[in-house]
C-alpha positions as MATLAB code, in Angstrom:
seq = 'MAWRVVELGDRRWNVFVAAERRANSPAWSLVFSFRSVGERRPSLWAAYPISSASKAALFAQAERLSDDTLTALLAEHLK';
ca = [
      55.268 -154.646   56.992;
      54.791 -152.087   59.738;
      52.747 -148.992   59.031;
      55.180 -146.973   61.182;
      57.972 -147.517   63.681;
      58.206 -145.540   66.928;
      60.677 -145.549   69.791;
      59.866 -145.515   73.477;
      62.790 -145.601   75.856;
      65.342 -148.018   74.452;
      62.810 -150.114   72.497;
      61.508 -149.810   68.968;
      57.914 -150.694   68.213;
      56.273 -151.624   64.927;
      52.905 -149.927   64.644;
      50.034 -151.383   62.648;
      46.731 -149.601   62.059;
      43.305 -151.247   61.955;
      39.638 -150.345   61.910;
      37.131 -152.016   64.188;
      33.366 -151.838   64.029;
      31.394 -152.920   67.045;
      28.094 -154.755   66.771;
      25.080 -152.573   66.032;
      27.231 -149.533   65.260;
      27.655 -147.917   61.847;
      30.930 -146.255   62.860;
      34.435 -147.651   62.496;
      36.902 -147.003   65.352;
      40.642 -146.566   65.003;
      42.822 -149.200   66.684;
      46.611 -149.582   66.746;
      48.690 -152.692   67.297;
      52.146 -152.197   68.803;
      54.738 -154.977   68.511;
      58.144 -154.704   70.105;
      60.905 -155.093   67.500;
      63.161 -158.081   68.121;
      61.248 -159.442   71.095;
      58.805 -162.294   71.154;
      56.108 -160.602   73.126;
      52.390 -160.386   72.456;
      51.041 -157.404   70.579;
      49.556 -154.567   72.541;
      46.277 -153.245   71.097;
      45.178 -149.687   71.812;
      42.015 -147.917   70.697;
      42.326 -144.288   69.647;
      39.343 -141.941   70.116;
      38.566 -141.373   66.443;
      35.618 -142.905   64.622;
      34.029 -142.545   61.218;
      31.359 -144.133   59.050;
      34.055 -144.559   56.393;
      37.129 -146.754   56.841;
      38.976 -144.710   54.224;
      38.294 -141.479   56.124;
      39.399 -143.153   59.339;
      42.713 -144.258   57.821;
      43.237 -140.765   56.369;
      42.857 -139.350   59.880;
      45.350 -141.910   61.178;
      47.906 -140.709   58.613;
      47.743 -137.236   60.151;
      48.663 -138.472   63.643;
      52.246 -137.735   64.650;
      54.740 -140.297   65.897;
      54.711 -138.436   69.224;
      50.962 -139.016   69.511;
      51.426 -142.733   68.846;
      54.287 -142.942   71.354;
      52.118 -141.256   73.999;
      49.310 -143.755   73.311;
      51.769 -146.633   73.667;
      53.207 -145.218   76.912;
      49.706 -144.837   78.361;
      48.919 -148.497   77.664;
      52.209 -149.745   79.113;
      51.519 -148.228   82.534;
];
């Protein structure tokens, strides 16, 4: 189940949230997966510039992001 759904142009996108920790780093980074609804296309992954030592704190910060912020991130990665 999608975490959120956003619209960009005439397409709807399912948004999934994830945390990623790079090797030799104590901090988790916020990453979003965008999947076009109804189309068989690969997911688009986009990192967001938020990090935290706690995954729970990271996901709490993600909850505060607006749909407009997510749509802008998606648009930037589709260019």
